[in-house]
N, C-alpha and C positions, 0 to 999 in steps of 0.2 A: 352254170347255175350256182356253183359253190360260193362264189364271192359275195353275192348279196345275203346268202343265208348265214355265212360266217360272220359277216359285218353285223347282221342283226343280233346274233348271239353275243358278239363283242359289246354291242351297245347295251344289251341287257345286263351283261356282267359289269360294265362300267357304271350303269345306273344302280345296280345292287351294291357294288364295291367301289365307290367314287375314289377311294385313295389307293387303288390297286396300281402297282407299277406296270410298266409295259412288259417287262420280262415275266412278271407273274401272270399277267393277262395272257400272254403267249402260252405259257406252261398250262394255264387253266383251259385254254382252248385245245391244246394238244391232249390233255388227259380226259377230255370229254368226247373223244372220238372212239367209235366202236369199230373194230376191225371187221370187214365184211368178208374176209377170206379170199379176196382177189389179189392179183398182183399189185404192188404199189403203184406202178404206172397207170393202172386202171382206176384204183380206188383212192389214191393219195393216202391220207391218214385214216380214211374211213368215213363213217357217218357220224356227224356231230350230234351229240345228245345234250339237251339243256337240262332235262329232269328238274329236280328241286334245286333252286338257286340259294338255299340256305347256307 
C-alpha cells in the first residue's frame, strides 16, 4: 500500500513545487515520515505526513 500513497504525496509536492529537483523531492519525502517506533523492516521510514505544503 505504500507505493500509491507515496506516489500521491510526490505528485502533490511536484504540483506545489514544480521546479523541485529529484534529490530535493526525495529529501522532502524522507523528512515527512513519522517514526512509528517499529523495527525498520516493519515500518520502513514510517508514516508519511503531508501536513501543510506551504
